[in-house]
N, C-alpha and C positions, 0 to 999 in steps of 0.2 A: 471656908471650904479649902481643903488642901490644894496646893498648886498643881500637883499631878492630876487630880480629879478635874480641876478647872480646865487644864490643858486638854485632857481627853474629851471633855464636853465640847470645847471650842472646836477641836479637830473633827469630831463627829458632826457637829452642826455645819461646818464648812463642807464636809464631804456630802452631806445630805443636800445642801444648797446646790452644789455642783452637779450632783446626780439629778436633781429635779430639773435644772436648766438644760442639761444634756438630754434628758428624756423628752422635754417639750420640743426640742429642736432636732430630734433624731429622725424626723420624717420631712420630706419636702412638701407635705400637705400644708396648705395655708395660702396666705396672700403675700406676694412678692413684688418688690419694686425693681424693675429692670434697670440696666445701665442705659445711658443715653444712646440714641441712634445718631446717624450722621447729621440730623437737623437739631440735635439736642433734646428731642422729645423722649419721654420715658412712659412706661405703662405699669399698671398693676395687673399682675397675672395671678389668677386663682388656680391653685394646684389641688386636684381632688383625685380620689380613687376612681378608676374606670375598670371595673372587674378586678383582675389581679395586678394591674399596672396602674400608673399615674398618668393623668393628662392635665394640661393647663390651657386656660383660655384668657385672653385679654379682656378685662372687665372695665378698665378706665384708661384714658390717655391724658398726658399732661405736656405742656410746652416746657421750654427750658427755664421759664420763670416759675414753674410749678403750678400754673393755672390749668384747670381742666380744659380739654379741647375735644372737638368732634373729630373722630378718626375713623376711616373705613375699616381699620383693623380691630376696633372694639367688637367683641363677639367671636373673633377668629381663634381657633384652636392653634396654639403655637408649639405644643409638644404633646406626644401621645406614645403609648406602648412603652413608657419608661418603667423598667423593672430593675430591681437591685441585682447587681452583679458581684457584690462584695463590699463589705464595710459600708461607707456612705456614698457609694458610687452607683448611679443609675444609668442605664443605656436604653435608647429608643430612637424616636424620630422627632425632628423639630422643623417647624416652618419659619422661615425668615422673611417677614413681610417685604423688606426693602429689596430682596432678591427674587421674591415671588416664586419660591420653590422650597422643597423640604430636603433635609439632609439627615444622615446618621448623626446622632447626637449623644452627648454624655452630660450628666449633671453630677457634680461633686459637692456634697453638702458639708459645710464647714461651720457648724454652729448656726448662727443667724445669717450666714452668707452662703451663697450657692454659686459655684462657677458653672456656667452653661456653655458648652463647647460643641461646635459642629464642624464637620470637615467635608469638603468636596475634593476628592482625590488627595493630593498632598497639601492643599491649602486649607488651613484651619483658622477659625476665629473663635474667640471666647468673650464672655461678658460676665461680670459679677453682679448678681442680684442680691438684694437685701430683704430680709423678712420684715413684713409690715405687721402681720398678725398670724 
């Protein structure tokens, strides 16, 4: 096979592979592992469509050693009304269990990672989540 043709086939294959990966990760829908809270606990959050927006619910919680734990937050909705505002950015509301209140929030999807950010006035906090499924 001529080198030029082989190079074109390899380039096309690489682009198709990149396109497939990007297509799979182009939505926040799925299962996400949160960053740790103040106690080192993390959670799995299931993000699904809720009408035209997205919402997410804690489905499992884990301690800092990665062992499943019973948490009063399992079953709680932690974000809702998340709608795309451009590119991979979504805006809506988020509930922060440790603060026991909700805030205006933003999610920025970056492949298999998502930065979740909420602000109360001028004070903002963010957390990076990792796609599980």
